[in-house]
N, CA, C and O atoms as a DFTB+ gen file, in Angstrom:
856 C
 N C O
     1  1     100.322      35.194     198.641
     2  2      99.836      36.536     198.966
     3  2      98.364      36.664     198.597
     4  3      97.919      36.149     197.571
     5  1      97.623      37.353     199.446
     6  2      96.201      37.549     199.212
     7  2      95.977      38.823     198.399
     8  3      96.528      39.880     198.707
     9  1      95.165      38.699     197.369
    10  2      94.773      39.852     196.570
    11  2      93.558      40.492     197.230
    12  3      92.501      39.870     197.333
    13  1      93.709      41.729     197.672
    14  2      92.613      42.396     198.379
    15  2      91.355      42.488     197.520
    16  3      90.245      42.434     198.050
    17  1      91.510      42.625     196.210
    18  2      90.349      42.724     195.329
    19  2      89.498      41.451     195.385
    20  3      88.277      41.511     195.240
    21  1      90.147      40.298     195.597
    22  2      89.400      39.038     195.738
    23  2      88.490      39.102     196.959
    24  3      87.329      38.698     196.900
    25  1      89.031      39.616     198.071
    26  2      88.246      39.702     199.300
    27  2      87.092      40.690     199.141
    28  3      85.983      40.430     199.608
    29  1      87.343      41.803     198.494
    30  2      86.296      42.806     198.302
    31  2      85.205      42.280     197.368
    32  3      84.033      42.630     197.512
    33  1      85.598      41.444     196.419
    34  2      84.604      40.854     195.512
    35  2      83.622      39.991     196.300
    36  3      82.422      40.011     196.026
    37  1      84.120      39.238     197.269
    38  2      83.239      38.412     198.089
    39  2      82.328      39.264     198.971
    40  3      81.143      38.962     199.116
    41  1      82.873      40.319     199.556
    42  2      82.060      41.144     200.455
    43  2      80.924      41.825     199.720
    44  3      79.895      42.130     200.321
    45  1      81.091      42.067     198.437
    46  2      79.998      42.692     197.674
    47  2      78.791      41.779     197.565
    48  3      77.699      42.242     197.237
    49  1      78.964      40.487     197.835
    50  2      77.846      39.542     197.843
    51  2      77.389      39.244     199.262
    52  3      76.721      38.238     199.502
    53  1      77.741      40.105     200.197
    54  2      77.357      39.920     201.590
    55  2      76.515      41.093     202.062
    56  3      76.894      41.827     202.975
    57  1      75.365      41.253     201.422
    58  2      74.372      42.242     201.821
    59  2      73.075      41.489     202.107
    60  3      72.875      40.403     201.564
    61  1      72.188      42.032     202.942
    62  2      70.953      41.310     203.278
    63  2      70.130      40.877     202.075
    64  3      69.502      39.819     202.111
    65  1      70.117      41.673     201.007
    66  2      69.258      41.376     199.858
    67  2      69.899      40.456     198.836
    68  3      69.192      39.790     198.079
    69  1      71.225      40.407     198.799
    70  2      71.872      39.551     197.790
    71  2      73.016      38.737     198.396
    72  3      74.068      38.562     197.781
    73  1      72.790      38.250     199.605
    74  2      73.847      37.502     200.272
    75  2      74.105      36.153     199.607
    76  3      73.200      35.515     199.070
    77  1      75.372      35.741     199.662
    78  2      75.744      34.422     199.143
    79  2      75.675      33.370     200.242
    80  3      75.921      32.193     199.979
    81  1      75.343      33.771     201.475
    82  2      75.228      32.815     202.574
    83  2      73.866      32.122     202.537
    84  3      72.841      32.756     202.285
    85  1      73.871      30.823     202.789
    86  2      72.613      30.098     202.878
    87  2      72.392      29.490     204.257
    88  3      71.299      29.015     204.564
    89  1      73.444      29.506     205.094
    90  2      73.282      28.912     206.417
    91  2      74.291      29.508     207.390
    92  3      75.400      29.883     207.009
    93  1      73.880      29.589     208.662
    94  2      74.800      30.000     209.723
    95  2      74.567      29.090     210.924
    96  3      73.430      28.800     211.295
    97  1      75.659      28.653     211.515
    98  2      75.601      27.790     212.700
    99  2      76.602      28.336     213.714
   100  3      77.544      29.039     213.350
   101  1      76.394      28.013     214.970
   102  2      77.322      28.533     215.945
   103  2      77.169      27.925     217.318
   104  3      76.257      27.140     217.578
   105  1      78.088      28.307     218.194
   106  2      78.089      27.807     219.570
   107  2      78.578      28.891     220.502
   108  3      79.384      29.744     220.129
   109  1      78.075      28.842     221.723
   110  2      78.528      29.737     222.788
   111  2      79.305      28.885     223.792
   112  3      78.838      27.837     224.239
   113  1      80.485      29.356     224.129
   114  2      81.400      28.610     224.980
   115  2      81.617      29.388     226.283
   116  3      81.891      30.588     226.256
   117  1      81.492      28.696     227.421
   118  2      81.648      29.402     228.702
   119  2      83.126      29.542     229.068
   120  3      84.007      29.093     228.333
   121  1      83.380      30.170     230.214
   122  2      84.749      30.480     230.612
   123  2      85.586      29.250     230.918
   124  3      86.809      29.348     231.025
   125  1      84.945      28.085     231.062
   126  2      85.698      26.847     231.313
   127  2      85.997      26.083     230.032
   128  3      86.637      25.033     230.067
   129  1      85.531      26.613     228.892
   130  2      85.763      25.946     227.631
   131  2      84.700      24.947     227.246
   132  3      84.887      24.177     226.303
   133  1      83.566      24.943     227.972
   134  2      82.478      24.023     227.683
   135  2      81.452      24.684     226.761
   136  3      81.054      25.829     226.972
   137  1      81.035      23.943     225.739
   138  2      79.988      24.434     224.839
   139  2      78.663      24.370     225.585
   140  3      78.231      23.293     225.995
   141  1      78.015      25.521     225.762
   142  2      76.792      25.553     226.552
   143  2      75.531      25.748     225.720
   144  3      74.433      25.485     226.210
   145  1      75.659      26.204     224.476
   146  2      74.474      26.401     223.638
   147  2      74.896      26.442     222.183
   148  3      75.973      26.943     221.860
   149  1      74.054      25.916     221.300
   150  2      74.353      25.923     219.869
   151  2      73.119      26.332     219.075
   152  3      71.999      26.300     219.585
   153  1      73.337      26.715     217.827
   154  2      72.224      26.999     216.922
   155  2      72.638      26.623     215.505
   156  3      73.828      26.520     215.207
   157  1      71.666      26.421     214.644
   158  2      71.914      26.061     213.252
   159  2      70.670      26.429     212.459
   160  3      69.616      25.824     212.653
   161  1      70.774      27.413     211.567
   162  2      69.589      27.947     210.915
   163  2      69.878      28.392     209.483
   164  3      70.990      28.814     209.164
   165  1      68.870      28.294     208.634
   166  2      68.981      28.831     207.278
   167  2      69.125      30.338     207.377
   168  3      68.373      30.987     208.104
   169  1      70.069      30.894     206.665
   170  2      70.348      32.325     206.796
   171  2      69.131      33.170     206.424
   172  3      68.901      34.229     207.008
   173  1      68.364      32.702     205.463
   174  2      67.196      33.461     205.013
   175  2      66.103      33.581     206.049
   176  3      65.228      34.438     205.926
   177  1      66.134      32.728     207.084
   178  2      65.103      32.762     208.128
   179  2      65.413      33.745     209.246
   180  3      64.591      33.948     210.140
   181  1      66.592      34.357     209.204
   182  2      66.943      35.336     210.225
   183  2      66.155      36.624     210.017
   184  3      65.760      36.942     208.895
   185  1      65.931      37.352     211.084
   186  2      65.340      38.678     210.976
   187  2      66.325      39.590     210.242
   188  3      67.532      39.348     210.258
   189  1      65.807      40.633     209.602
   190  2      66.667      41.535     208.845
   191  2      67.771      42.107     209.726
   192  3      68.914      42.233     209.288
   193  1      67.431      42.456     210.972
   194  2      68.434      43.010     211.878
   195  2      69.519      41.980     212.205
   196  3      70.690      42.327     212.356
   197  1      69.113      40.705     212.311
   198  2      70.076      39.642     212.586
   199  2      70.974      39.400     211.378
   200  3      72.175      39.172     211.524
   201  1      70.381      39.451     210.176
   202  2      71.183      39.301     208.953
   203  2      72.254      40.372     208.885
   204  3      73.424      40.086     208.629
   205  1      71.838      41.615     209.119
   206  2      72.769      42.735     209.049
   207  2      73.888      42.592     210.064
   208  3      75.052      42.837     209.746
   209  1      73.546      42.195     211.284
   210  2      74.535      42.037     212.343
   211  2      75.517      40.909     212.009
   212  3      76.722      41.057     212.210
   213  1      75.009      39.799     211.508
   214  2      75.868      38.667     211.166
   215  2      76.768      38.982     209.976
   216  3      77.943      38.614     209.967
   217  1      76.221      39.656     208.983
   218  2      77.012      40.000     207.804
   219  2      78.141      40.962     208.164
   220  3      79.240      40.870     207.618
   221  1      77.864      41.882     209.081
   222  2      78.898      42.816     209.515
   223  2      80.051      42.064     210.168
   224  3      81.215      42.379     209.924
   225  1      79.733      41.069     210.999
   226  2      80.769      40.277     211.644
   227  2      81.595      39.492     210.619
   228  3      82.822      39.443     210.700
   229  1      80.898      38.878     209.651
   230  2      81.593      38.100     208.631
   231  2      82.521      38.973     207.795
   232  3      83.639      38.573     207.471
   233  1      82.053      40.158     207.451
   234  2      82.854      41.041     206.610
   235  2      84.073      41.603     207.341
   236  3      85.022      42.065     206.707
   237  1      84.047      41.565     208.666
   238  2      85.217      42.008     209.418
   239  2      86.448      41.192     209.029
   240  3      87.564      41.711     209.004
   241  1      86.235      39.919     208.728
   242  2      87.354      39.046     208.352
   243  2      87.916      39.443     206.991
   244  3      89.127      39.595     206.828
   245  1      87.032      39.608     206.024
   246  2      87.468      39.857     204.645
   247  2      87.925      41.286     204.408
   248  3      88.719      41.539     203.501
   249  1      87.437      42.225     205.210
   250  2      87.810      43.631     205.035
   251  2      89.000      44.031     205.912
   252  3      89.363      45.205     205.973
   253  1      89.590      43.071     206.574
   254  2      90.750      43.343     207.421
   255  2      91.978      43.590     206.542
   256  3      91.910      43.494     205.317
   257  1      93.076      43.904     207.178
   258  2      94.301      44.201     206.437
   259  2      94.878      42.904     205.850
   260  3      95.351      42.032     206.580
   261  1      94.829      42.800     204.534
   262  2      95.316      41.592     203.871
   263  2      96.830      41.473     204.011
   264  3      97.564      42.460     203.978
   265  1      97.268      40.216     204.169
   266  2      98.674      39.871     204.326
   267  2      99.273      40.478     205.594
   268  3     100.491      40.601     205.721
   269  1      98.404      40.854     206.525
   270  2      98.817      41.326     207.839
   271  2      97.904      40.684     208.882
   272  3      98.308      39.745     209.568
   273  1      96.673      41.189     209.003
   274  2      95.689      40.531     209.859
   275  2      95.173      39.252     209.204
   276  3      94.950      38.250     209.883
   277  1      94.986      39.290     207.903
   278  2      94.477      38.136     207.143
   279  2      95.601      37.574     206.287
   280  3      96.091      38.233     205.371
   281  1      96.002      36.342     206.600
   282  2      97.124      35.724     205.880
   283  2      96.720      34.368     205.315
   284  3      95.800      33.712     205.803
   285  1      97.432      33.976     204.283
   286  2      97.149      32.702     203.614
   287  2      98.162      31.647     204.038
   288  3      99.365      31.902     204.100
   289  1      97.644      30.450     204.328
   290  2      98.475      29.330     204.736
   291  2      98.153      28.122     203.862
   292  3      97.036      27.973     203.367
   293  1      99.147      27.272     203.685
   294  2      98.958      26.066     202.885
   295  2      99.006      24.840     203.776
   296  3      99.822      24.757     204.695
   297  1      98.115      23.879     203.494
   298  2      98.122      22.614     204.217
   299  2      99.160      21.682     203.594
   300  3      99.181      21.487     202.379
   301  1     100.008      21.117     204.424
   302  2     100.949      20.107     203.941
   303  2     100.223      18.781     203.828
   304  3      99.085      18.648     204.277
   305  1     100.869      17.817     203.238
   306  2     100.281      16.461     203.145
   307  2     100.025      15.906     204.540
   308  3      99.021      15.232     204.773
   309  1     100.934      16.190     205.464
   310  2     100.785      15.719     206.842
   311  2      99.549      16.318     207.494
   312  3      98.838      15.632     208.229
   313  1      99.291      17.582     207.231
   314  2      98.162      18.281     207.856
   315  2      96.821      17.871     207.232
   316  3      95.766      18.257     207.736
   317  1      96.851      17.105     206.155
   318  2      95.629      16.646     205.507
   319  2      95.363      15.166     205.772
   320  3      94.600      14.525     205.049
   321  1      95.990      14.638     206.804
   322  2      95.835      13.219     207.104
   323  2      94.488      12.874     207.720
   324  3      93.635      13.742     207.909
   325  1      94.312      11.607     208.025
   326  2      93.059      11.117     208.610
   327  2      92.795      11.805     209.946
   328  3      93.707      12.001     210.750
   329  1      91.526      12.170     210.169
   330  2      91.067      12.852     211.386
   331  2      91.675      14.248     211.567
   332  3      91.715      14.773     212.680
   333  1      92.139      14.833     210.484
   334  2      92.725      16.167     210.546
   335  2      91.632      17.231     210.506
   336  3      90.494      16.955     210.127
   337  1      91.991      18.444     210.901
   338  2      91.066      19.566     210.792
   339  2      90.731      19.847     209.335
   340  3      89.620      20.278     209.026
   341  1      91.675      19.608     208.443
   342  2      91.430      19.801     207.010
   343  2      90.269      18.913     206.548
   344  3      89.392      19.361     205.810
   345  1      90.275      17.665     206.985
   346  2      89.191      16.751     206.632
   347  2      87.871      17.218     207.236
   348  3      86.829      17.163     206.582
   349  1      87.917      17.679     208.489
   350  2      86.714      18.155     209.153
   351  2      86.130      19.366     208.442
   352  3      84.915      19.449     208.265
   353  1      86.961      20.291     208.038
   354  2      86.489      21.478     207.329
   355  2      85.821      21.113     206.010
   356  3      84.821      21.718     205.622
   357  1      86.374      20.132     205.333
   358  2      85.783      19.717     204.056
   359  2      84.444      19.015     204.246
   360  3      83.537      19.181     203.430
   361  1      84.313      18.235     205.311
   362  2      83.032      17.585     205.609
   363  2      81.978      18.645     205.934
   364  3      80.837      18.554     205.482
   365  1      82.371      19.649     206.722
   366  2      81.457      20.738     207.066
   367  2      80.981      21.463     205.813
   368  3      79.796      21.757     205.656
   369  1      81.919      21.741     204.939
   370  2      81.576      22.458     203.703
   371  2      80.674      21.623     202.805
   372  3      79.701      22.127     202.243
   373  1      81.003      20.355     202.676
   374  2      80.233      19.483     201.779
   375  2      78.808      19.250     202.255
   376  3      77.904      19.070     201.440
   377  1      78.599      19.252     203.579
   378  2      77.246      19.061     204.103
   379  2      76.530      20.394     204.301
   380  3      75.386      20.422     204.753
   381  1      77.187      21.484     203.969
   382  2      76.574      22.795     204.108
   383  2      76.218      23.148     205.541
   384  3      75.260      23.882     205.780
   385  1      76.986      22.628     206.505
   386  2      76.799      22.857     207.943
   387  2      75.551      22.175     208.503
   388  3      75.163      22.457     209.636
   389  1      74.919      21.295     207.747
   390  2      73.649      20.711     208.167
   391  2      73.773      19.507     209.096
   392  3      72.772      19.032     209.634
   393  1      74.991      19.013     209.286
   394  2      75.211      17.849     210.152
   395  2      75.608      18.343     211.543
   396  3      76.744      18.767     211.757
   397  1      74.666      18.285     212.483
   398  2      74.931      18.812     213.827
   399  2      76.033      18.063     214.562
   400  3      76.773      18.659     215.345
   401  1      76.147      16.772     214.317
   402  2      77.189      15.983     214.981
   403  2      78.575      16.451     214.532
   404  3      79.494      16.556     215.344
   405  1      78.716      16.728     213.243
   406  2      79.980      17.232     212.712
   407  2      80.280      18.611     213.293
   408  3      81.418      18.906     213.659
   409  1      79.248      19.454     213.372
   410  2      79.441      20.795     213.912
   411  2      79.850      20.747     215.380
   412  3      80.669      21.554     215.821
   413  1      79.288      19.810     216.139
   414  2      79.652      19.679     217.555
   415  2      81.136      19.350     217.712
   416  3      81.806      19.867     218.607
   417  1      81.641      18.483     216.829
   418  2      83.068      18.142     216.870
   419  2      83.908      19.394     216.586
   420  3      84.921      19.638     217.241
   421  1      83.471      20.173     215.606
   422  2      84.202      21.393     215.260
   423  2      84.225      22.377     216.429
   424  3      85.268      22.954     216.734
   425  1      83.081      22.569     217.082
   426  2      83.038      23.505     218.216
   427  2      83.995      23.069     219.318
   428  3      84.678      23.899     219.919
   429  1      84.043      21.788     219.578
   430  2      84.938      21.281     220.621
   431  2      86.405      21.515     220.245
   432  3      87.228      21.872     221.089
   433  1      86.711      21.307     218.972
   434  2      88.078      21.543     218.506
   435  2      88.455      23.014     218.611
   436  3      89.571      23.352     219.003
   437  1      87.513      23.889     218.256
   438  2      87.778      25.325     218.302
   439  2      87.891      25.820     219.751
   440  3      88.733      26.665     220.054
   441  1      87.047      25.297     220.637
   442  2      87.120      25.685     222.044
   443  2      88.466      25.281     222.643
   444  3      89.024      25.994     223.477
   445  1      88.973      24.148     222.216
   446  2      90.271      23.679     222.686
   447  2      91.401      24.524     222.102
   448  3      92.424      24.740     222.751
   449  1      91.205      25.001     220.866
   450  2      92.237      25.792     220.197
   451  2      92.288      27.222     220.692
   452  3      93.314      27.890     220.565
   453  1      91.175      27.702     221.263
   454  2      91.104      29.087     221.735
   455  2      90.651      29.102     223.196
   456  3      89.521      29.495     223.486
   457  1      91.517      28.681     224.115
   458  2      91.138      28.634     225.535
   459  2      91.191      30.026     226.159
   460  3      92.226      30.690     226.115
   461  1      90.083      30.464     226.735
   462  2      90.027      31.771     227.397
   463  2      89.296      31.639     228.728
   464  3      88.654      30.622     228.993
   465  1      89.394      32.648     229.544
   466  2      88.745      32.612     230.850
   467  2      87.466      33.446     230.888
   468  3      87.058      33.932     231.943
   469  1      86.845      33.601     229.727
   470  2      85.590      34.343     229.643
   471  2      84.722      33.734     228.543
   472  3      85.191      32.891     227.779
   473  1      83.482      34.149     228.462
   474  2      82.566      33.609     227.457
   475  2      82.985      34.016     226.046
   476  3      83.428      35.141     225.813
   477  1      82.837      33.087     225.120
   478  2      83.159      33.361     223.715
   479  2      82.131      32.689     222.817
   480  3      81.308      31.896     223.274
   481  1      82.193      33.018     221.545
   482  2      81.243      32.454     220.587
   483  2      81.958      32.069     219.308
   484  3      82.930      32.709     218.906
   485  1      81.466      31.012     218.671
   486  2      81.996      30.535     217.395
   487  2      80.843      30.561     216.395
   488  3      79.840      29.874     216.592
   489  1      80.973      31.332     215.342
   490  2      79.970      31.395     214.288
   491  2      80.589      30.863     213.002
   492  3      81.741      31.161     212.687
   493  1      79.811      30.067     212.257
   494  2      80.271      29.541     210.974
   495  2      79.202      29.823     209.924
   496  3      78.023      29.538     210.132
   497  1      79.624      30.379     208.808
   498  2      78.726      30.673     207.690
   499  2      79.063      29.772     206.512
   500  3      80.232      29.507     206.233
   501  1      78.025      29.302     205.822
   502  2      78.244      28.555     204.578
   503  2      77.742      29.406     203.433
   504  3      76.642      29.955     203.485
   505  1      78.553      29.509     202.402
   506  2      78.162      30.337     201.257
   507  2      78.476      29.675     199.930
   508  3      79.336      28.800     199.836
   509  1      77.759      30.114     198.909
   510  2      77.988      29.649     197.541
   511  2      78.006      30.879     196.638
   512  3      77.050      31.654     196.611
   513  1      79.089      31.047     195.910
   514  2      79.249      32.223     195.057
   515  2      79.552      31.774     193.634
   516  3      80.572      31.132     193.382
   517  1      78.658      32.116     192.703
   518  2      78.894      31.855     191.283
   519  2      79.850      32.921     190.776
   520  3      79.454      34.067     190.565
   521  1      81.095      32.549     190.582
   522  2      82.113      33.513     190.169
   523  2      81.891      33.878     188.708
   524  3      82.029      33.016     187.841
   525  1      81.551      35.124     188.410
   526  2      81.293      35.497     187.015
   527  2      82.586      35.623     186.219
   528  3      83.633      35.988     186.753
   529  1      82.487      35.316     184.947
   530  2      83.615      35.524     184.051
   531  2      83.894      37.018     183.923
   532  3      82.999      37.844     184.105
   533  1      85.130      37.353     183.611
   534  2      85.478      38.734     183.336
   535  2      85.999      38.857     181.917
   536  3      86.808      38.046     181.466
   537  1      85.534      39.866     181.228
   538  2      86.000      40.094     179.862
   539  2      87.373      40.730     179.857
   540  3      87.952      40.991     180.912
   541  1      87.892      40.978     178.667
   542  2      89.215      41.569     178.541
   543  2      89.286      42.954     179.174
   544  3      90.358      43.396     179.589
   545  1      88.142      43.642     179.250
   546  2      88.112      44.973     179.858
   547  2      87.883      44.907     181.359
   548  3      87.642      45.931     181.999
   549  1      87.959      43.694     181.930
   550  2      87.793      43.444     183.364
   551  2      86.354      43.587     183.844
   552  3      86.085      43.455     185.038
   553  1      85.431      43.855     182.930
   554  2      84.024      43.935     183.312
   555  2      83.472      42.528     183.516
   556  3      83.823      41.607     182.777
   557  1      82.608      42.361     184.519
   558  2      82.034      41.048     184.785
   559  2      80.964      40.710     183.756
   560  3      80.164      41.556     183.356
   561  1      80.975      39.440     183.339
   562  2      79.961      38.934     182.404
   563  2      78.961      38.100     183.175
   564  3      79.187      37.780     184.342
   565  1      77.862      37.745     182.540
   566  2      76.812      36.981     183.223
   567  2      77.183      35.526     183.431
   568  3      76.744      34.903     184.397
   569  1      78.011      34.965     182.507
   570  2      78.333      33.546     182.613
   571  2      79.143      33.264     183.876
   572  3      79.979      34.066     184.293
   573  1      78.873      32.095     184.477
   574  2      79.588      31.695     185.674
   575  2      80.841      30.930     185.285
   576  3      80.793      30.023     184.455
   577  1      81.966      31.303     185.893
   578  2      83.242      30.643     185.610
   579  2      83.459      29.452     186.536
   580  3      84.007      28.429     186.127
   581  1      83.026      29.594     187.785
   582  2      83.229      28.559     188.801
   583  2      82.268      28.817     189.947
   584  3      81.916      29.963     190.224
   585  1      81.844      27.750     190.613
   586  2      81.021      27.894     191.808
   587  2      81.942      27.723     193.013
   588  3      82.530      26.662     193.222
   589  1      82.051      28.779     193.787
   590  2      82.916      28.776     194.971
   591  2      82.053      28.438     196.181
   592  3      81.234      29.244     196.622
   593  1      82.251      27.229     196.711
   594  2      81.500      26.709     197.855
   595  2      82.418      26.814     199.068
   596  3      83.467      26.171     199.098
   597  1      82.046      27.607     200.066
   598  2      82.999      27.917     201.124
   599  2      82.350      28.041     202.497
   600  3      81.130      28.130     202.629
   601  1      83.209      28.043     203.514
   602  2      82.773      28.331     204.879
   603  2      83.632      29.464     205.419
   604  3      84.816      29.573     205.098
   605  1      83.023      30.295     206.235
   606  2      83.714      31.404     206.872
   607  2      83.406      31.328     208.363
   608  3      82.244      31.244     208.761
   609  1      84.443      31.359     209.177
   610  2      84.269      31.212     210.623
   611  2      84.791      32.440     211.342
   612  3      85.797      33.027     210.944
   613  1      84.093      32.827     212.416
   614  2      84.583      33.879     213.300
   615  2      84.536      33.382     214.732
   616  3      83.656      32.605     215.101
   617  1      85.482      33.831     215.533
   618  2      85.476      33.587     216.977
   619  2      85.517      34.955     217.645
   620  3      86.400      35.766     217.368
   621  1      84.561      35.199     218.517
   622  2      84.465      36.491     219.181
   623  2      84.233      36.305     220.675
   624  3      83.710      35.282     221.116
   625  1      84.625      37.300     221.433
   626  2      84.264      37.330     222.849
   627  2      82.812      37.779     222.962
   628  3      82.327      38.545     222.130
   629  1      82.123      37.299     223.993
   630  2      80.715      37.651     224.199
   631  2      80.643      38.714     225.292
   632  3      81.194      38.548     226.381
   633  1      79.952      39.807     224.977
   634  2      79.839      40.906     225.946
   635  2      78.718      40.633     226.944
   636  3      78.990      40.444     228.130
   637  1      77.489      40.606     226.503
   638  2      76.355      40.312     227.368
   639  2      75.155      39.944     226.512
   640  3      75.006      40.422     225.387
   641  1      74.307      39.095     227.057
   642  2      73.084      38.663     226.363
   643  2      73.383      38.204     224.934
   644  3      72.693      38.584     223.988
   645  1      74.423      37.381     224.797
   646  2      74.801      36.807     223.506
   647  2      75.194      37.860     222.465
   648  3      75.120      37.596     221.265
   649  1      75.609      39.048     222.912
   650  2      76.087      40.077     222.002
   651  2      77.580      39.881     221.771
   652  3      78.355      39.794     222.724
   653  1      77.978      39.814     220.507
   654  2      79.367      39.518     220.169
   655  2      80.197      40.784     220.019
   656  3      79.735      41.797     219.495
   657  1      81.421      40.700     220.487
   658  2      82.398      41.756     220.283
   659  2      83.022      41.570     218.902
   660  3      82.607      40.693     218.144
   661  1      84.011      42.388     218.578
   662  2      84.716      42.245     217.296
   663  2      85.390      40.872     217.227
   664  3      85.858      40.372     218.250
   665  1      85.449      40.252     216.041
   666  2      86.131      38.964     215.923
   667  2      87.599      39.062     216.327
   668  3      88.291      40.017     215.975
   669  1      88.054      38.075     217.060
   670  2      89.463      38.013     217.442
   671  2      90.215      36.993     216.590
   672  3      91.441      37.030     216.492
   673  1      89.466      36.090     215.980
   674  2      90.048      35.005     215.201
   675  2      89.019      34.589     214.151
   676  3      87.814      34.686     214.383
   677  1      89.490      34.132     213.014
   678  2      88.563      33.676     211.978
   679  2      89.309      33.071     210.806
   680  3      90.539      33.098     210.750
   681  1      88.544      32.522     209.870
   682  2      89.172      31.964     208.674
   683  2      88.167      31.847     207.528
   684  3      86.953      31.832     207.731
   685  1      88.714      31.766     206.335
   686  2      87.957      31.514     205.110
   687  2      88.531      30.256     204.490
   688  3      89.730      30.171     204.221
   689  1      87.648      29.264     204.261
   690  2      88.110      28.010     203.659
   691  2      87.074      27.500     202.648
   692  3      85.876      27.529     202.927
   693  1      87.527      27.035     201.477
   694  2      88.891      27.091     200.946
   695  2      89.328      28.551     200.721
   696  3      88.496      29.456     200.650
   697  1      90.616      28.752     200.613
   698  2      91.105      30.093     200.335
   699  2      90.546      30.564     198.997
   700  3      90.422      29.780     198.056
   701  1      90.212      31.846     198.923
   702  2      89.749      32.451     197.665
   703  2      90.940      33.183     197.075
   704  3      91.285      34.289     197.491
   705  1      91.561      32.536     196.093
   706  2      92.817      33.043     195.537
   707  2      92.722      33.122     194.025
   708  3      92.361      32.145     193.369
   709  1      93.047      34.287     193.468
   710  2      92.950      34.508     192.033
   711  2      91.552      34.155     191.527
   712  3      91.385      33.560     190.462
   713  1      90.553      34.540     192.324
   714  2      89.131      34.351     191.979
   715  2      88.783      32.868     191.804
   716  3      87.988      32.503     190.939
   717  1      89.390      32.030     192.636
   718  2      89.125      30.599     192.560
   719  2      89.333      29.979     193.942
   720  3      90.133      30.474     194.736
   721  1      88.608      28.894     194.225
   722  2      88.760      28.201     195.492
   723  2      89.972      27.294     195.497
   724  3      90.189      26.531     194.556
   725  1      90.771      27.377     196.566
   726  2      91.986      26.572     196.712
   727  2      91.846      25.696     197.953
   728  3      92.033      26.172     199.073
   729  1      91.516      24.410     197.760
   730  2      91.269      23.521     198.886
   731  2      92.519      23.188     199.682
   732  3      92.411      22.715     200.814
   733  1      93.686      23.418     199.134
   734  2      94.931      23.147     199.854
   735  2      95.365      24.342     200.687
   736  3      96.393      24.291     201.362
   737  1      94.573      25.438     200.645
   738  2      94.956      26.655     201.354
   739  2      93.800      27.171     202.206
   740  3      92.635      26.867     201.948
   741  1      94.141      27.947     203.215
   742  2      93.164      28.559     204.097
   743  2      93.634      29.975     204.411
   744  3      94.834      30.211     204.548
   745  1      92.714      30.908     204.526
   746  2      93.057      32.292     204.846
   747  2      92.592      32.563     206.276
   748  3      91.403      32.468     206.584
   749  1      93.542      32.901     207.140
   750  2      93.294      32.998     208.581
   751  2      93.417      34.443     209.052
   752  3      94.341      35.164     208.676
   753  1      92.461      34.844     209.884
   754  2      92.424      36.190     210.436
   755  2      92.822      36.176     211.908
   756  3      92.321      35.369     212.691
   757  1      93.730      37.080     212.274
   758  2      94.075      37.337     213.674
   759  2      93.861      38.823     213.905
   760  3      94.454      39.655     213.217
   761  1      93.021      39.155     214.864
   762  2      92.756      40.572     215.138
   763  2      94.046      41.330     215.410
   764  3      94.238      42.444     214.922
   765  1      94.924      40.722     216.189
   766  2      96.228      41.312     216.484
   767  2      97.318      40.440     215.859
   768  3      97.680      39.409     216.426
   769  1      97.846      40.840     214.696
   770  2      98.846      40.000     214.027
   771  2     100.152      39.884     214.795
   772  3     100.985      39.030     214.492
   773  1     100.327      40.753     215.797
   774  2     101.528      40.667     216.635
   775  2     101.365      39.628     217.744
   776  3     102.329      39.265     218.419
   777  1     100.130      39.158     217.918
   778  2      99.842      38.172     218.968
   779  2      98.876      37.133     218.396
   780  3      97.696      37.104     218.746
   781  1      99.391      36.295     217.522
   782  2      98.547      35.322     216.849
   783  2      98.131      34.208     217.808
   784  3      98.832      33.902     218.773
   785  1      96.987      33.616     217.522
   786  2      96.474      32.503     218.330
   787  2      97.144      31.207     217.869
   788  3      96.622      30.503     217.005
   789  1      98.298      30.903     218.451
   790  2      99.063      29.744     217.998
   791  2      98.333      28.436     218.248
   792  3      98.549      27.461     217.529
   793  1      97.469      28.402     219.264
   794  2      96.716      27.171     219.527
   795  2      95.882      26.754     218.329
   796  3      95.737      25.562     218.058
   797  1      95.339      27.717     217.616
   798  2      94.536      27.419     216.432
   799  2      95.432      26.903     215.299
   800  3      95.069      25.956     214.601
   801  1      96.586      27.520     215.123
   802  2      97.511      27.057     214.080
   803  2      98.000      25.648     214.390
   804  3      98.129      24.822     213.487
   805  1      98.275      25.368     215.673
   806  2      98.682      24.009     216.057
   807  2      97.591      23.013     215.701
   808  3      97.866      21.917     215.211
   809  1      96.345      23.409     215.957
   810  2      95.210      22.520     215.689
   811  2      95.102      22.213     214.196
   812  3      94.780      21.088     213.813
   813  1      95.367      23.200     213.364
   814  2      95.263      23.018     211.910
   815  2      96.432      22.256     211.316
   816  3      96.251      21.344     210.509
   817  1      97.637      22.642     211.725
   818  2      98.819      22.151     211.022
   819  2      99.736      21.244     211.851
   820  3     100.630      20.603     211.298
   821  1      99.525      21.184     213.157
   822  2     100.411      20.414     214.021
   823  2     101.469      21.322     214.628
   824  3     101.996      22.202     213.947
   825  1     101.783      21.120     215.897
   826  2     102.718      21.988     216.618
   827  2     104.091      21.997     215.995
   828  3     104.705      23.054     215.850
   829  1     104.580      20.825     215.623
   830  2     105.929      20.743     215.070
   831  2     106.037      21.514     213.760
   832  3     107.035      22.192     213.516
   833  1     105.023      21.413     212.930
   834  2     105.044      22.096     211.636
   835  2     104.987      23.613     211.817
   836  3     105.681      24.352     211.118
   837  1     104.144      24.082     212.773
   838  2     104.020      25.511     213.010
   839  2     105.339      26.074     213.537
   840  3     105.793      27.122     213.077
   841  1     105.949      25.390     214.490
   842  2     107.183      25.889     215.095
   843  2     108.329      25.890     214.088
   844  3     109.239      26.713     214.192
   845  1     108.299      24.993     213.128
   846  2     109.352      24.971     212.121
   847  2     109.286      26.163     211.181
   848  3     110.268      26.492     210.516
   849  1     108.101      26.823     211.127
   850  2     107.938      27.986     210.255
   851  2     108.393      29.272     210.919
   852  3     108.570      30.291     210.251
   853  1     108.585      29.229     212.253
   854  2     108.997      30.440     212.970
   855  2     110.496      30.666     212.827
   856  3     111.027      31.639     213.363
């Protein structure tokens, strides 16, 4: 189960002046599922208006209804095998999104997992959050308890001129659980929890494993 306070703690570090994001990368996918344009930039180099717009999109994932729109899933040993999405996500996180070849593979995997007949966009944010210790009175202290190194992804439909609609799909990896990063878990967002994007779950965990959970 996801603790909503954990998600809100992260969003408090997602403001233009004190953001925990250091990089954002993304791709625009056409109606045939082909990646037609990509970008990769240090978050600090964005215009203030772009920072605000991107942060709003990212926070849509974390401020959604926990354990309904945003749910936590665990990777099995099988889902962490060679050439798995789990391995790809960890490579992306470890390189801080700076490896364009790795990002291209991810975009292709995501385009395949979310096939639509209209233009869409995939945005990925890399962030680092020094998790402060909390005293017995629950007040935050200055000392850092752990460094949470993470990626947050959103998939949105594109309206016009590269303007993104509300996220329809997204995830936070590693999962932020009990104020700590959990590499064996991922928190996945579905805009409509009654109509989840099973193609994405198949891509992460394998079709047989997903169907066995239903």
